[in-house]
C-alpha positions as CSV (number, residue, x, y, z in Angstrom):
1,X,13.0,10.0,-8.4
2,X,16.6,8.9,-8.8
3,X,18.0,5.4,-9.0
4,X,19.1,5.5,-5.3
5,X,15.6,6.5,-4.1
6,X,14.0,3.9,-6.4
7,X,16.2,1.2,-5.0
8,X,15.5,2.2,-1.4
9,X,11.8,2.1,-2.1
10,X,12.2,-1.3,-3.7
11,X,14.0,-2.7,-0.7
12,X,11.4,-1.2,1.7
13,X,8.6,-2.8,-0.3
14,X,10.4,-6.1,-0.5
15,X,10.8,-6.0,3.3
16,X,7.2,-5.1,3.9
17,X,6.1,-7.8,1.5
18,X,8.1,-10.4,3.3
19,X,6.7,-9.4,6.6
20,X,3.1,-9.1,5.5
21,X,2.0,-12.6,6.3
22,X,2.7,-11.9,9.9
23,X,0.5,-8.8,10.0
24,X,-2.2,-9.7,7.5
25,X,-3.7,-7.4,4.8
26,X,-6.2,-5.8,7.2
27,X,-3.4,-4.1,9.1
28,X,-1.0,-3.5,6.3
29,X,-3.3,-1.9,3.7
30,X,-4.3,1.2,5.8
31,X,-0.6,1.8,6.6
32,X,0.3,1.6,2.9
33,X,-2.6,3.8,2.0
34,X,-1.8,6.5,4.5
35,X,1.9,6.5,3.7
36,X,1.3,6.7,0.0
37,X,-1.2,9.6,0.5
38,X,1.4,11.4,2.6
39,X,4.0,10.7,-0.1
40,X,1.7,12.2,-2.7
41,X,1.0,15.2,-0.5
42,X,4.7,15.9,0.2
43,X,6.1,15.2,-3.3
44,X,3.2,15.9,-5.6
45,X,1.9,13.6,-8.3
46,X,3.9,10.5,-9.0
47,X,3.2,7.1,-10.5
48,X,4.5,5.2,-7.5
49,X,2.4,7.1,-4.9
50,X,-0.7,7.0,-7.1
51,X,-0.3,3.3,-7.7
52,X,0.2,2.5,-4.0
53,X,-2.9,4.6,-3.1
54,X,-5.1,2.9,-5.7
55,X,-3.8,-0.6,-4.9
56,X,-4.2,-0.4,-1.1
57,X,-7.5,1.3,-1.4
58,X,-8.7,-1.5,-3.7
59,X,-7.6,-4.1,-1.0
60,X,-9.5,-2.2,1.7
61,X,-12.6,-2.1,-0.6
62,X,-12.4,-5.8,-1.2
63,X,-12.1,-6.5,2.6
64,X,-15.1,-4.3,3.4
65,X,-17.2,-6.1,0.7
66,X,-16.1,-9.5,2.0
67,X,-17.0,-8.6,5.6
68,X,-20.4,-7.1,4.5
69,X,-21.4,-10.0,2.3
70,X,-19.6,-13.2,3.5
71,X,-19.9,-16.2,1.1
72,X,-20.9,-19.3,3.0
């Protein structure tokens, strides 16, 4: 990935991060997971795609555990 693509990805992630409080993690995490998996499928193995897939999958796992066993 060249510097132009890296900068474009940085700007996209910055925009998504600034808009995420409006959507919430339960809506944003599956979108990031599916887009990162499509990125990995289209372009092959990369650190950015793998990190996004692992991170968003971890958020989804945490949300499922919190819903299954709420702390009260």
